[in-house]
N, C-alpha and C positions, 0 to 999 in steps of 0.2 A: 255252223248251223244257220239256216235261213230264217229262223224265227219259229213261232208256234205253228207247226204244220199238222193238220188233222184232217182225216176223212170224215165227212158228215156220216152219222150213224146209219142213215138210210141209203147210202151209196155203196154199191158193191166194190170191193177192193180192185177188181179188174179194170175199173174206169180210171183209176189213178187221178182222182180229183185232188187238186192241191188247194187247200184253204189256209191262207196265211193271215195271221192277226198281228197287227202292230199297234202300239199305243204311245201316246205322248200325253203330257200333263201340263196344265196351266194353273198358276196360283196368282191371285190378285189381292192387293192390299190397299185400302183407302178409297176415296172417291175417284171417279173417272178422271176429273180434271187435274188432280195433283198426285194421284196414286201411281203405283207401278206394280209390275208382276214379273214372274219368270215363266219361261216356257221350257220344259224339260223334254228333250227329244230322245226317244228310244230308251233301250235298256241301259246303255252306258254313254248316251249321247251328251251333247252340250246342254248347259243350262243357260238360256239366253234371256237377258232382261228385255222388257217391253213396257211401253207406256203410251198414253195418248199423245204425249209430246214427240215420241218417236214415230207415231203414226201420221201426225199432221204437221210436224215441225222438223227440226234438224237434230234432235237429240240423238246421240250416238248409241242407239239400241235398235232392236228389230221391231217388227209389227206383224200381225197376222197376214197382211197382204204380201209382204216379202216372203213369208214362209210358203204361202200358196204358190207364188211365182217360182220359188226354188223347187217345190215339189213337182210342179208341172214341167219345168225345164229338165229336172233330173229324170222324171218318168219318161218324157219324150225322148231324151238322149238314149236312155237304156233301151226303150222300145225300138228306136231306129237301129241301134247297134245290133239288137237281137234279130230284127228282120233282115239286115244286111248279112249277118252271119248265116242265117238259115238259107239265104239266097246264094251264098257263096260269093258275095260282092265285097271286095276289099274296102273297108272303111277304117282309117287310122284313128280318127277322132270326130266327135260331135261336140261343138261348143254352142250351147243354147242359152238364150236370155228370154225371160218372160217379164213383160211389163204389165202389171195389174192396175187397172183403172178403178179407183174407189170414187164414187160419185154420190153426192147428196141429192136426193130427190124428195118431193113432197111426202112420199111414203117412208122415207128413211134412207140410210146409206145402202148402196147397191154396187155390185161389181158387174157392169154391163159388158165390159170388153177386156180381153187379155190379148196382148200382142206377143206372139211367140216367134222368135227369129233364131236362126242357127247358121253356123258355118260348119260344113261337113268336109273333112279332109278325106278324099277317096281316090287315091292314086290308081289310075287305070280303070276306074269304074265309069260306066256310061252315065252322063249327067241326067238324062231322062229317067233312067232306072232309079237313081238315087232320089230324084224328086218324087217319083211314084211311091217309093218306100217311106219318104218323109211324110207325105200326105196320109199314107196308111197309118203310120205311127201316131200322127196327130189325131186321127179318127178313133184309134183303138187304145190309146194309152189310158190305163185305168184312172189316173188322176184327172185327165181331160174329161172323162165321162162324168165326173162329179160337178163340173161347172155348168151353171145355168147362165152362160154368157156367150157372146160371140168371141170365138178364138180365131184370130187371123194368124196365118203362117207365112213366113218369108224364109226362103232357103237359099243359101249361097253354097255352091259346090266348088271345091278347090282340088286340083290334082296334086 
């Protein structure tokens, strides 16, 4: 099952509109400086600890920025694989990394930049075509469309 899939009531069934809803949950306890929380991912997903210390220091836990980066890298990889499959282009794997920049400004903390890089293993595929699909995946990935930041893309194609 792909999740909660529903047709909006006002859409005719012949359009086959897919509407998927996913949810995650966060729980926080204590003051920001010393408290901590858990992030519960999906229906049966992991429960991950997070804190300010994991956000700005080296505490071994996660933080919202890492989850945003993971979401973008995962969405981009899946989008690129989908575009390649639709085009009949052989892609063995897409390994993506997203580096999210959290910057303190006079107005508060912001995410002005995300660096998205990937290595695409595409034996027999034309490098130019893979690069075009990667750029399209970056522009159309649903998670990417949430960002109000500059997202830079670097692609390495390997045969």
